[in-house]
C-alpha positions in Angstrom: 61.4 67.6 202.8 57.6 65.8 202.8 55.2 68.2 204.2 53.0 67.4 206.9 49.6 66.1 206.2 46.7 68.2 206.8 44.9 67.9 210.0 41.1 67.6 209.4 38.8 67.7 212.4 35.9 65.2 212.4 33.2 66.2 214.9 31.5 63.3 216.7 28.3 63.7 218.1 26.0 61.1 220.5 24.6 58.9 217.7 27.1 59.5 214.7 27.9 56.3 213.0 30.1 57.4 209.8 32.6 59.4 211.7 35.2 56.5 211.6 34.2 55.9 207.9 35.1 59.8 207.3 38.4 59.5 209.2 39.4 56.5 207.1 38.5 57.9 203.9 40.4 61.2 204.9 43.4 59.3 206.2 43.5 57.2 202.6 43.5 60.5 200.8 46.6 62.1 202.7 45.0 64.0 205.4 45.4 63.6 209.2 41.7 63.2 210.7 41.3 64.2 214.3 38.2 63.0 216.0 37.0 65.9 218.2 34.1 65.1 220.7 31.1 67.6 220.2 31.2 68.5 224.0 34.7 70.5 223.8 34.3 74.2 223.0 37.5 74.8 221.0 38.5 73.1 217.8 42.1 72.1 217.6 44.6 73.6 215.0 43.2 71.9 211.9 42.7 73.0 208.2 39.1 71.8 207.8 36.0 70.5 209.6 33.9 67.7 208.8 30.5 67.0 210.0 29.7 63.0 209.5 26.7 61.2 208.9 24.8 59.3 211.6 21.7 59.8 213.7 23.0 62.9 216.2 21.2 62.7 219.3 18.8 60.1 217.8 17.3 62.6 215.4 14.8 63.4 218.2 13.0 66.7 217.5 14.4 66.8 213.9 17.5 65.7 212.1 19.9 67.9 213.4 17.7 70.0 215.7 19.8 69.2 218.9 23.1 68.9 217.8 23.3 72.4 216.4 23.3 73.3 220.2 26.4 71.3 220.8 29.3 73.2 222.3 31.4 72.4 219.3 29.1 74.1 216.9 29.6 77.5 218.1 33.4 76.7 217.3 32.6 75.4 214.0 30.5 78.6 213.2 33.6 80.6 214.3 35.6 78.9 212.2 33.5 79.1 209.0 33.2 82.8 209.8 36.8 83.3 209.7 37.0 81.2 206.2 37.6 77.8 207.5 36.0 75.2 205.3 33.5 73.2 206.6 31.8 69.9 205.0 28.6 68.4 206.3 27.7 64.9 205.1 24.0 63.6 205.4 23.6 64.4 209.1 26.0 66.8 209.0 24.2 68.8 206.2 21.2 68.6 208.5 23.1 70.4 211.3 24.6 72.7 209.2 21.1 73.9 208.0 19.9 73.8 211.6 22.7 75.9 212.8 21.8 78.6 209.8 25.3 78.1 208.5 23.4 76.8 205.1 20.3 77.9 203.7 17.3 75.6 203.4 16.0 72.7 205.5 16.1 68.7 205.1 12.5 67.4 205.5 11.4 63.6 205.7 11.9 61.8 202.4 9.0 62.4 200.4 8.5 58.3 200.1 8.3 58.3 203.8 11.2 55.8 203.9 14.5 55.2 204.4 16.3 55.0 201.3 20.0 53.4 201.2 21.5 53.0 197.4 23.9 54.5 194.9 22.8 57.5 193.2 24.1 59.4 190.2 24.7 63.2 191.2 25.7 66.1 188.8 28.3 68.6 189.5 26.5 72.4 188.7 29.9 73.9 189.5 33.4 73.4 190.2 34.7 76.5 191.1 34.2 75.7 194.8 37.1 74.1 196.9 35.0 71.1 197.5 34.8 70.2 193.9 37.7 71.8 192.2 39.0 68.5 191.1 35.5 67.5 189.2 34.5 68.7 185.6 31.3 70.9 185.8 28.6 68.5 184.3 30.6 65.5 185.5 28.5 62.6 186.8 29.4 61.0 190.0 28.0 57.9 191.8 27.7 58.0 195.2 25.7 56.3 198.0 22.9 57.9 199.9 21.2 56.4 203.1 18.8 58.6 205.1 15.3 59.1 205.8 15.3 62.9 206.1 17.4 64.1 203.2 14.3 66.0 201.1 16.0 69.3 200.8 13.5 72.3 200.8 13.9 76.1 200.0 10.6 78.3 199.2 10.3 80.2 196.0 12.4 83.2 197.2 15.1 81.2 198.2 15.1 78.9 195.6 15.6 82.0 193.3 18.6 83.3 195.5 20.2 80.1 195.3 20.1 79.6 191.7 21.3 83.6 191.3 24.1 82.9 193.7 25.1 79.8 192.1 25.2 78.0 195.4 23.4 74.7 194.1 26.7 72.7 193.5 25.3 69.2 193.2 21.8 67.5 191.5 20.6 64.2 191.4 21.0 63.1 187.9 17.7 61.3 187.1 15.3 60.1 189.8 15.8 61.9 192.8 15.7 59.6 196.0 13.8 61.6 198.3 11.9 64.2 196.4 14.3 67.2 197.1 13.2 70.3 195.3 14.8 71.2 192.1 16.9 67.8 192.2 19.1 69.8 194.9 21.8 67.2 196.6 24.3 69.8 198.0 24.6 73.5 198.3 27.4 75.8 199.6 27.0 79.2 201.4 27.5 82.5 199.8 31.3 82.4 200.2 31.7 79.0 199.0 33.6 77.7 202.0 30.6 75.7 203.9 29.2 72.6 201.8 26.9 70.3 202.7 25.6 67.2 200.6 23.1 64.2 201.5 25.3 61.5 199.4 28.1 60.0 201.4 31.3 60.7 199.6 33.2 58.8 202.1 31.7 55.6 201.2 32.8 55.8 197.7 36.8 56.2 197.7 38.0 52.8 196.7 37.0 51.1 193.5 36.7 47.7 195.2 33.2 49.2 196.9 32.0 50.2 193.3 32.7 53.9 193.1 35.8 55.8 193.7 33.9 59.2 193.0 33.4 60.1 196.6 37.5 60.7 196.6 36.9 63.5 194.0 35.0 65.4 196.7 37.0 64.7 199.8 40.3 65.4 197.7 40.1 69.2 198.8 40.9 68.3 202.4 44.2 66.5 201.4 45.4 70.6 200.3 43.5 72.0 203.3 46.6 73.3 205.0 46.1 75.9 207.8 48.0 76.7 210.7 45.3 78.6 212.4 41.8 80.0 211.7 42.9 83.6 211.9 45.5 83.5 209.2 43.3 82.1 206.5 42.2 84.4 203.8 38.6 85.0 202.9 37.7 82.4 199.7 36.4 83.7 196.9 32.9 83.9 196.5 31.0 81.4 194.3 31.4 82.3 190.8 35.1 84.2 191.4 37.1 81.2 190.6 38.2 79.8 187.4 36.5 76.8 186.7 38.9 73.9 185.9 37.2 73.4 182.2 38.7 76.9 181.7 42.6 75.3 182.0 41.9 71.9 181.2 40.2 70.6 178.0 40.0 66.9 179.8 39.5 65.8 183.2 42.5 64.1 184.7 42.6 62.0 188.0 44.4 64.7 191.0 47.3 63.5 192.5 45.4 62.7 195.9 43.9 59.9 194.1 46.9 58.3 194.0 46.4 56.9 197.4 46.9 53.6 199.1 43.3 52.5 198.1 44.0 53.2 194.4 47.2 51.6 194.9 45.4 48.4 196.2 42.9 48.4 193.5 45.8 48.6 190.7 47.5 45.7 192.6 44.0 43.6 191.2 44.1 45.3 188.0 41.8 48.4 188.3 44.3 51.3 188.7 43.0 54.9 189.4 43.3 55.8 185.6 41.1 52.9 184.9 38.9 53.5 188.0 38.4 57.0 186.6 38.0 56.1 182.9 34.6 56.8 182.8 35.0 60.1 183.8 37.8 60.8 181.0 35.2 59.2 178.8 32.5 61.6 179.4 35.0 64.9 179.4 
């Protein structure tokens, strides 16, 4: 008997413009996305929550500064406190930082201009759920598109993040926004809340130039959780066993064998070929 697809809430704020993109990517990876309006005070029964990219409330005052007060964010904070998985993408990352669910802040890009291009990012650790299908040190190509993506933390906080292993993604090469220490993504201390500026939902099909984003969104296909109360606390960062300890070579996970990859295979670019650069680099 086939298990039901895990339900993933995608919170929609006024000004969100990547909510449908995130939902489409999650559906293609085997999840059941549920668009959730920000004004709702209770989350539906879901296995995880995604805060998508966009310009919530027009980025007035500061990106994410108003959205953090949305009724849905109180439910998201409770969900995360109970061990639920929460992923913030671009504007979602900004909202999580403003809400205090992730450390640090996102400031205007160092260039003071909007950036929109593919960037290489490096996986710093894979013992967090969101990156469990990657190899530590693996290089991913994922697009960015933001004007306020410069991650900043003062010296004390930066030392804490390093000591706790909370920096999970770094830009590999030129940093597109001037982020301190090339930081592209961080997690909370428990490892169940993650934010990143690159857009993995725009890199889930080889036809778009990269399917590397699927490696980050794959965790959603396994986020099975009946209720918030029944989920055990996730292992703290560093407690898990890295994938490299059990596998000498990277292999595309089963959740990558989806409709998008089958379509690519019909055009002569199957999942193995699409992911081949990772296997060769492993």
